[in-house]
C-alpha positions, 0 to 999 in steps of 0.5 A: 433506568426504565428499559420497558418497550413502549406499546401503543394500544388503539381501540374505541372501546374504553373497557377493552383499553383498560383490559389490554392495559392491565395485561401489559402493565407489568412488562411494557410502557403503555399509551392509549388511543381511541382513534387511528388519527390520535395514534398517528398524531402521537407517532409523529412525536414519539415512535412506539416499539409495538402497536396493538390496533383494533380493525374497526375504528371511528374515522380511518380504519385499523387497516389504513393506520397500518398501511400508513405506518408500513409505507413510512420509512421511519415507522415501517419496522414497528410490529403491528398486532391486530385485534378483531372480533372477526376471525374469518380468512378474508379478514386475516388476509387483509391484515397480512396484506396491510403489513400486520405481524400478528392477529388476536381474536376477541374475546382474547385470553390475557395469557395469549395476548401477553405471549403474542406481545412478548413474541413481537418484542423478541422479534423486534429485538432480533430485527434491531440486532440484525439492523445493527449488525448490518450497519456494522457490516456496512461500515466495515465494508466501507472502511475496507473499501476506503482502505483498499482505495488508499492501499491502491495509491501505495501500489500505484506508487510502487509501480510508478517508482520502477520507471523513476530513473532520478531522485527528482522523478521519484520525489514527484511520484511520491508527492503525487501519491500524497496529494491523492490522500489530500495531504501536504507533504515535503520529502528529502531524498539522499544519495551518498553525501548529496541530499535534495528536498522537494515539496509543492512549494519548490525545490531545496527551499532553505527553511524546508531543508532545515526542517527536514534535516532536523526531523530526519533524526527523529526516529522511524515514525514520529508525529508532533501535532499535525505533522508526521515524519517517516524516516527510511534510510535514503528518504525522509517524508514529512506530512504537514496536515495530519487529520487529527479529528479522524483517528482512524484516517490518521492510523491509515495514513501512518501505515500507508505513509510508512509503506510509501517511504519504505518503497521510495527508500528501496527505489533510491537504493536501486537508483544509487546502484544504477548510478554507480554502475553507470559511473563505472561503465563510463570509467571503463569506456573512457579507459578502454581506448587508452588501454588499447593504445598502450597495448598497441604501443607495447606490441610495436616496441616489442617488435622493434626490440625483437628485431634489434635483439635478433641483430645483436644475437647475430652480431654476437655469434659472428664476433664469437666465431672470430674470437675463437680463431685468435684465442687458440682454443681447442676444438672441444673448448670452442664447441662448449663455448658455442653450445653455451652461447646458443643456450642463452640465445634460446632462453632469450628467444623463449622470454620474448615469446612469453612476452608476446603471449602476455600481450596477446592475452591483454589484447583479448581482455580489452576486446572482451571488455569492449564487447561487454560494453556494446551489449 
């Protein structure tokens, strides 16, 4: 393949055109023009890499040709090398103001001419490389901006998810995030043995539920044709319209979809824990009045039994005293019997006191639970 740069040579002197062409023949692809009008007409069809331009031309001058090329967006980067027999400062300033890159004085040295054209070619190559790098940097920056915008959707969802107290609220927030990606999606959220399915079409649609039940066992991330599935614990997210014509965007959707599904799963676990805590609290709140009522009943029974037991002990002491008078016991025997009876009665009283202390502790525990529930 011919990789030579194309050089347009513009001069009204045929001999000079021939000389210029001969100097550049080995290194460049050349085209020759006798006027500025012919050169501009050809540039409209085929853009050169470099233009060697005589200042004094029939018709429009070399200055005007240069100005027109520099004012045009498509041709403003073409290097212009002026050729002139005038070597005064005013001429050089005019060439500079017109936008020229270099100046060659007639008569010229062929080696100098070739060197200047090669320098212009090198500068042109560097400029093109810079443009390519700038274009790549711009594309990279745009891609980064798009990625940041898409990541912002994920961050926004994570922020919203903290306020979601139910699986339905979480599903609405997740589907809203997918809409921001221009994606049609369905989601199944699971808690204990229950599952709920949501999409733009409705809630728990039979066919949609059957599809989600099937794909929930397809692996963490699974793509088939235009559909992509994300499975994370309590969550199955199904995207129905993956943009297969844009591989980069598909990759970003897989990354962000995984983050969304993982975030939704974390929130579902928190909702499950919160619901379990609510159920336990409700159970304690329901049981606490019964506990307090039972304790009150036990305390009342204890007091009644204590009174009855006290009366029995008094009756026992009286009966024991009467019995001793008829049994014919010695004084020491009577004293032993009385001491033994008193010891057992004290033990009974101590047992009653311990029972009363246990009841008091249970009441304090019930009051502590009630205070916790009121916070």
